[in-house]
C-alpha positions in Angstrom: -32.3 15.5 4.6 -31.1 19.5 2.9 -28.4 19.0 4.6 -27.7 15.0 3.9 -28.8 16.3 0.0 -26.9 19.8 -0.5 -23.4 17.3 1.2 -23.8 14.4 -1.5 -24.0 17.1 -4.2 -21.3 18.5 -3.5 -19.2 16.6 -1.2 -16.4 16.3 -4.1 -16.8 19.7 -4.7 -12.1 19.9 -3.8 -12.3 17.6 -7.0 -11.9 20.6 -9.2 -8.2 21.1 -7.7 -7.4 18.2 -6.9 -8.5 14.0 -7.2 -6.2 13.3 -4.4 -6.9 12.7 -0.5 -6.9 16.2 -0.1 -9.7 17.0 -1.8 -12.0 16.6 0.8 -10.6 18.9 2.9 -9.6 21.8 -0.8 -13.3 21.3 -0.8 -14.5 22.6 2.9 -11.3 25.9 2.5 -13.3 26.6 -0.2 -17.0 26.0 1.0 -15.8 28.4 4.1 -14.7 30.8 1.6 -17.7 30.9 -0.6 -19.9 30.8 2.6 -21.4 27.6 3.3 -22.7 27.4 5.7 -19.7 25.6 8.4 -22.4 21.7 8.5 -22.0 21.6 4.7 -18.3 22.4 4.7 -18.1 19.8 7.8 -19.6 17.1 5.9 -17.2 18.2 2.6 -14.1 18.0 4.6 -14.5 15.1 6.6 -16.1 12.1 3.7 -12.9 11.0 2.0 -11.9 7.4 3.5 -14.1 6.1 6.5 -13.1 10.0 8.0 -9.0 11.7 8.7 -8.1 11.8 11.9 -5.2 13.6 13.3 -2.4 12.3 12.7 -3.1 10.8 9.0 -4.3 14.4 8.5 -0.5 15.7 9.2 0.6 11.8 7.7 -0.5 13.2 4.4 0.3 17.0 4.9 -3.1 17.6 4.7 -4.1 22.0 6.6 -4.1 20.9 10.3 -7.7 19.0 11.7 -9.1 16.3 12.9 -10.9 15.1 9.0 -13.8 12.2 11.3 -17.4 12.9 10.2 -19.0 13.1 13.1 -22.3 14.2 12.5 -25.1 11.8 11.4 -25.5 13.9 8.7 -21.1 13.6 8.3 -21.9 9.6 8.2 -24.5 9.2 5.7 -22.3 11.5 3.2 -19.4 9.7 3.8 -21.4 7.4 3.9 -22.6 6.1 0.5 -19.2 7.3 -0.7 -18.2 4.1 0.1 -20.7 2.4 -1.9 -20.3 4.4 -5.4 -17.2 3.7 -7.4 -17.9 6.1 -10.7 -20.8 5.6 -11.9 -22.0 2.0 -10.4 -22.7 1.4 -6.6 -20.7 -1.5 -5.2 -21.2 -3.3 -1.5 -19.3 -2.3 1.5 -17.6 -5.8 1.0 -16.0 -4.2 -1.7 -15.4 -0.9 -0.8 -13.1 -3.1 2.7 -11.4 -4.9 -0.1 -9.9 -2.0 -1.6 -8.7 -0.1 1.2 -7.6 -3.1 2.4 -5.9 -4.0 -0.3 -4.2 -0.4 -0.9 -3.8 0.7 3.2 -3.5 -2.6 4.1 -5.3 -5.2 6.5 -4.0 -3.2 9.6 -4.5 0.0 8.9 -6.9 2.4 11.6 -9.0 2.7 8.3 -10.3 -0.6 7.7 -11.7 -1.3 11.5 -13.5 3.0 11.0 -15.3 2.1 7.1 -15.7 -1.3 9.8 -17.5 0.2 12.6 -19.1 3.4 9.9 -20.5 0.2 8.4 -22.2 -0.7 10.8 -23.3 2.2 12.6 -25.3 3.0 9.3 -26.8 -0.2 8.9 -28.1 0.3 12.4 -29.6 3.0 11.7 -30.5 2.9 8.2 -31.7 -0.7 8.0 -30.1 -3.2 6.1 -31.6 -1.7 2.4 -28.3 0.3 2.9 
């Protein structure tokens, strides 16, 4: 719980330096430089979108790596982040619609987001 809490509070750490897709990677690097635990740095790094594969990271000029959430804590923070737009809660359908409009219906991130939603619903219940 403490790791999820810290990840929720610090997941946008990189936004102090950039507001682009790279803010996750920048935030993860900053967390490591500051001596934060690896598990927390990974949450910060892997919360963008529904995660970014190694190929997607390369296409977006991110440092080499896999930015897809892997642990339960990473997935919870990533998923929760998709249910907030600015200061407002949104439903997953709204987020999927936004992703589809921005990336295209066939983009693999749409499937990752749907899969993440299914996994989080199974773990956390329909209330989230």
